C-alpha positions in Angstrom: -18.6 23.6 26.4 -21.2 22.6 28.8 -19.7 19.0 30.2 -23.5 17.7 31.1 -23.8 17.6 27.7 -21.3 15.1 26.3 -18.2 14.1 27.2 -15.6 16.6 27.9 -12.8 13.7 27.0 -11.1 14.2 23.4 -10.9 11.7 21.2 -7.9 9.1 21.1 -5.3 9.4 18.7 -6.0 6.0 16.8 -8.8 3.6 16.8 -8.0 0.2 15.9 -10.4 -1.7 13.0 -9.0 -4.9 13.4 -7.2 -6.7 10.2 -4.2 -4.7 10.7 -6.3 -1.3 10.1 -6.7 1.6 12.1 -8.3 5.3 12.3 -5.8 7.9 13.0 -7.2 11.2 14.0 -7.2 13.4 10.7 -4.8 16.6 12.4 -2.0 13.8 11.9 -2.6 13.4 8.5 -0.1 15.6 5.8 -1.9 17.9 3.9 -0.1 16.5 0.5 -1.4 13.1 0.9 -5.1 14.1 1.7 -4.9 15.8 -1.5 -3.5 13.4 -3.8 -5.4 10.5 -2.2 -8.4 12.8 -3.7 -6.8 13.4 -6.8 -6.2 9.9 -7.4 -10.0 9.3 -6.8 -11.8 12.3 -8.2 -13.7 10.5 -10.4 -14.6 8.1 -8.3 -15.9 10.5 -5.4 -17.4 13.0 -7.7 -20.6 11.4 -8.2 -21.6 11.6 -4.7 -19.7 14.2 -2.8 -20.2 17.8 -3.9 -16.6 19.0 -2.3 -14.8 16.9 -4.8 -14.7 19.7 -7.4 -14.2 22.4 -5.1 -10.9 20.7 -3.8 -8.4 21.6 -6.4 -5.5 22.1 -4.5 -3.3 21.0 -1.2 -4.4 24.3 0.5 -7.5 23.2 0.5 -6.9 20.0 2.3 -4.5 21.6 4.6 -7.8 23.7 5.5 -10.1 21.0 5.9 -7.5 19.2 8.2 -7.1 22.4 10.3 -11.0 22.9 10.3 -11.6 19.4 11.7 -8.7 19.7 14.5 -10.8 23.0 15.9 -14.2 20.6 15.8 -12.2 18.0 17.7 -10.9 20.6 20.5 -14.5 22.5 20.4 -16.5 18.8 20.9 -18.2 19.7 17.4 -16.7 16.8 15.5 -14.5 13.7 15.4 -12.7 13.2 12.5 -10.2 10.4 11.5 -8.3 9.2 8.5 -8.6 5.6 7.6 -5.5 3.5 7.3 -5.0 0.2 5.7 -1.6 -1.4 5.1 -0.1 1.8 5.9 -1.6 3.4 3.4 -4.0 6.6 3.6 -7.4 5.0 2.2 -9.9 7.6 3.0 -11.8 9.7 5.9 -14.9 8.8 8.4 -16.2 11.6 10.4 -18.9 12.3 13.3 -20.3 16.4 13.0 -21.4 16.3 16.5 -24.7 18.8 17.8 -23.8 19.0 21.5 -27.0 20.4 22.2 -28.9 17.1 21.4 -26.2 14.7 21.8 -26.7 13.7 17.9 -23.8 13.6 15.5 -24.3 12.8 11.4 -21.7 10.5 10.1 -19.9 10.3 6.9 -17.6 8.4 4.9 -15.6 8.1 1.9 -13.2 5.8 0.8 -10.7 5.1 -2.2 -11.7 3.0 -5.3 -8.9 0.6 -4.8 -10.0 -0.2 -0.8 -13.5 -0.7 -1.7 -15.3 -4.3 -1.0 -12.8 -5.2 1.9 -15.0 -4.4 4.8 -12.8 -1.5 5.7 -15.7 1.2 5.4 -18.5 -0.8 7.1 -15.8 -0.9 10.1 -14.3 2.4 10.3 -18.0 3.8 10.5 -19.0 1.0 13.2 -16.0 1.3 15.2 -16.9 5.7 15.3 -20.3 5.2 15.5 -19.7 2.6 18.9 -17.4 5.7 20.0 -20.0 8.2 19.8 -22.6 6.1 21.2 -20.6 4.3 23.8 -17.9 7.2 25.1 -19.0 10.2 24.4 -22.7 9.7 24.8 -24.6 10.3 21.9 -28.4 9.5 21.6 -28.3 9.2 17.7 -25.8 8.9 14.9 -27.7 9.9 11.6 -26.2 8.6 8.0 -27.5 10.3 4.9 -26.9 9.0 1.6 -28.4 9.9 -2.0 -31.3 7.3 -2.8 -29.3 6.1 -6.1 -26.2 5.5 -4.1 -26.3 1.9 -3.5 -22.9 1.1 -2.2 -22.9 3.8 0.8 -26.6 2.5 1.1 -25.4 -0.9 1.8 -23.0 0.4 3.7 -25.3 2.1 6.0 -27.2 -1.5 6.5 -24.1 -3.3 7.3 -22.9 -1.2 9.9 -25.9 -1.4 12.0 -28.1 1.7 10.8 -31.8 1.7 10.4 -33.3 3.3 7.3 -35.7 5.9 8.3 -36.8 7.6 5.0 -36.0 9.8 2.4 -35.2 13.5 2.1 -36.4 14.9 -1.5 -33.6 17.1 -3.1 -31.5 17.4 0.1 -28.2 17.7 -1.6 -27.0 19.7 -5.3 -24.3 17.6 -6.9 -23.1 18.1 -10.1 -25.4 20.5 -11.4 -28.5 17.8 -9.8 -30.5 17.6 -6.8 -29.9 14.3 -5.1 -32.7 12.9 -2.8 -30.8 11.3 0.5 -31.6 8.1 1.8 -31.8 8.9 5.8 -30.4 6.1 8.6 -29.6 5.8 12.0 -28.3 4.2 14.9 -29.8 4.9 18.3 -28.3 4.7 21.5 -29.5 1.6 23.8 -31.9 2.9 26.3 -32.0 6.4 25.0 -35.1 5.8 22.5 -37.4 8.7 24.7 -40.2 8.2 22.9 -43.7 7.8 24.9 
């Protein structure tokens, strides 16, 4: 890692979301708990997340948590479990490109936890951390154009719509277009 590109600081174990909700580093999550959350929400998640159908055993959740831990240590990612009312409720992540000082954000939430602003707060807090603490110049968020809930989440979380990338992802036997959004660090818009 080159310290001149981004901060060397490791992300905190917890980030507060308010209202008793919190982000806790994904490495502290029990794989069985994560897998059970995916199992309970499989139908809800599978329309927009291509990995859901491949996640069929607890060992895959364990491998995911291990990979996230490696990315955190290497500065290639920041991954948190979303906790609400002392219950595991989803995951929010930044996938970091250190050389370009950018990241792509992702979030998913259990069906029972939607509609309460939890995903909005989680995405906003993690992106604020990425921009203000890590020194990211840009955070990108992409959602299938037909996924109106995720697109509304981007709007509520302070992202700006940039355009559509056609056939960006292959999910459940079909290609989907993605609406791309970004949050730019204040003072980092280096365009002429």
